C-alpha positions as CSV (number, residue, x, y, z in Angstrom):
1,X,16.4,-21.6,-8.5
2,X,12.7,-21.3,-9.3
3,X,10.6,-24.4,-8.7
4,X,8.1,-23.6,-11.5
5,X,8.4,-23.0,-15.2
6,X,8.9,-19.4,-16.4
7,X,5.5,-19.7,-18.2
8,X,3.8,-20.8,-14.9
9,X,5.6,-18.1,-13.0
10,X,4.4,-15.5,-15.5
11,X,0.9,-16.7,-15.1
12,X,1.1,-16.6,-11.3
13,X,2.5,-13.0,-11.3
14,X,-0.2,-11.8,-13.8
15,X,-2.8,-13.1,-11.4
16,X,-1.7,-10.9,-8.5
17,X,-4.4,-8.3,-7.9
18,X,-3.8,-4.6,-7.5
19,X,-7.2,-3.6,-6.2
20,X,-9.5,-5.1,-3.5
21,X,-6.7,-7.3,-2.0
22,X,-7.2,-9.0,1.3
23,X,-5.0,-6.5,3.1
24,X,-7.1,-3.6,1.7
25,X,-10.3,-5.3,2.7
26,X,-9.0,-5.8,6.3
27,X,-8.1,-2.1,6.5
28,X,-11.5,-1.0,5.0
29,X,-13.4,-3.2,7.5
30,X,-11.5,-1.7,10.5
31,X,-12.0,1.9,9.2
32,X,-15.7,1.3,8.7
33,X,-16.1,-0.2,12.2
34,X,-14.4,2.9,13.6
35,X,-17.0,5.1,11.9
36,X,-14.9,6.3,9.0
37,X,-16.5,6.7,5.6
38,X,-14.4,6.5,2.5
39,X,-14.0,6.2,-1.2
40,X,-12.0,3.6,-3.1
41,X,-9.3,4.0,-5.8
42,X,-9.9,7.6,-6.7
43,X,-8.3,7.9,-10.1
44,X,-8.5,11.7,-10.0
45,X,-5.9,11.8,-7.2
46,X,-2.2,11.2,-7.8
47,X,-1.2,7.6,-7.3
48,X,-4.8,6.4,-7.2
49,X,-4.9,5.9,-3.4
50,X,-6.5,2.6,-2.3
51,X,-8.7,4.3,0.3
52,X,-9.6,8.0,0.5
53,X,-11.3,9.8,3.4
54,X,-12.4,13.0,1.8
55,X,-13.8,14.6,5.0
56,X,-10.4,14.2,6.6
57,X,-8.3,14.9,3.4
58,X,-6.6,11.6,4.1
59,X,-5.3,9.1,1.5
60,X,-4.4,5.5,2.5
61,X,-2.1,3.3,0.5
62,X,-2.1,-0.4,1.4
63,X,1.2,-1.6,0.2
64,X,2.2,-5.1,-0.4
65,X,5.5,-5.8,1.4
66,X,7.0,-7.6,-1.7
67,X,5.9,-5.2,-4.4
68,X,6.9,-2.1,-2.4
69,X,9.9,-3.7,-0.6
70,X,8.9,-2.9,3.0
71,X,12.2,-2.2,4.8
72,X,13.3,-4.9,7.3
73,X,10.3,-7.2,6.4
74,X,10.7,-10.9,5.7
75,X,8.1,-10.6,2.9
76,X,10.3,-8.0,1.0
77,X,12.5,-10.6,-0.8
78,X,14.4,-10.2,-4.0
79,X,13.6,-13.0,-6.5
80,X,16.6,-15.2,-7.4
81,X,16.0,-14.9,-11.2
82,X,16.2,-11.8,-13.3
83,X,17.5,-9.7,-10.3
84,X,18.3,-6.7,-12.5
85,X,14.7,-6.6,-13.7
86,X,13.3,-6.8,-10.1
87,X,15.6,-4.2,-8.7
88,X,14.5,-1.8,-11.4
89,X,10.9,-2.7,-10.9
90,X,11.0,-2.1,-7.2
91,X,12.9,1.2,-7.8
92,X,10.2,2.4,-10.2
93,X,7.4,1.4,-7.7
94,X,9.1,3.5,-5.0
95,X,9.7,6.4,-7.3
96,X,6.0,6.3,-8.5
97,X,4.8,6.3,-4.9
98,X,7.1,9.1,-3.8
99,X,6.0,11.3,-6.7
100,X,2.3,10.6,-5.8
101,X,2.8,11.3,-2.1
102,X,4.6,14.6,-2.8
103,X,1.8,15.7,-5.2
104,X,-0.9,14.7,-2.7
105,X,0.8,16.8,0.0
106,X,1.1,19.7,-2.4
107,X,-2.7,19.4,-3.0
108,X,-3.4,19.5,0.7
109,X,-4.0,15.7,1.2
110,X,-2.4,13.7,4.0
111,X,-1.1,10.4,2.7
112,X,-0.3,7.4,4.9
113,X,0.9,3.8,4.2
114,X,-0.4,0.6,5.8
115,X,1.9,-2.3,5.1
116,X,0.5,-5.8,4.2
117,X,2.3,-7.4,7.2
118,X,0.6,-4.9,9.5
119,X,-2.8,-6.3,8.4
120,X,-2.0,-9.9,9.5
121,X,-2.8,-9.2,13.1
122,X,-6.3,-7.9,13.0
123,X,-6.4,-7.0,16.7
124,X,-3.4,-4.7,16.3
125,X,-4.5,-3.3,12.9
126,X,-6.9,-0.8,14.5
127,X,-4.1,0.5,16.7
128,X,-1.8,0.9,13.7
129,X,-4.5,2.8,11.8
130,X,-5.2,5.2,14.7
131,X,-1.5,5.9,15.2
132,X,-0.9,6.6,11.5
133,X,-4.0,8.9,11.3
134,X,-3.1,10.7,14.5
135,X,0.6,11.2,13.3
136,X,-0.7,12.8,10.1
137,X,-2.9,15.2,12.1
138,X,0.1,16.3,14.0
139,X,2.3,16.7,10.9
140,X,-0.3,18.7,9.0
141,X,-0.5,21.4,11.7
């Protein structure tokens, strides 16, 4: 059962940012410190990736574990109320992302995902980023 009114819950959910979130900023700081230069939220690319490294043809999506239902993550909960709505919402989020990733690949871009929970330990974040970027280099060959 929800501990706040539906009006307050609606207000809370409407306040959730989709750009320049704390996890995005953590990833951007690490990338910058590693010498990467990038563009933000390129609307001309499918899915409007959070971070784009044009020189490397790399797109980074920084996904919230709740909103994108990160598998096996404690943050990927299903709300108790309006379960049908949330299941459908999460399904649409995944479909939208999958379509964008396929289109980016078709256009010659290399998309990767960094999950919100992976940004919590800043000392490990650089390692996660390097591993994901390197794995994309191997896949694109």
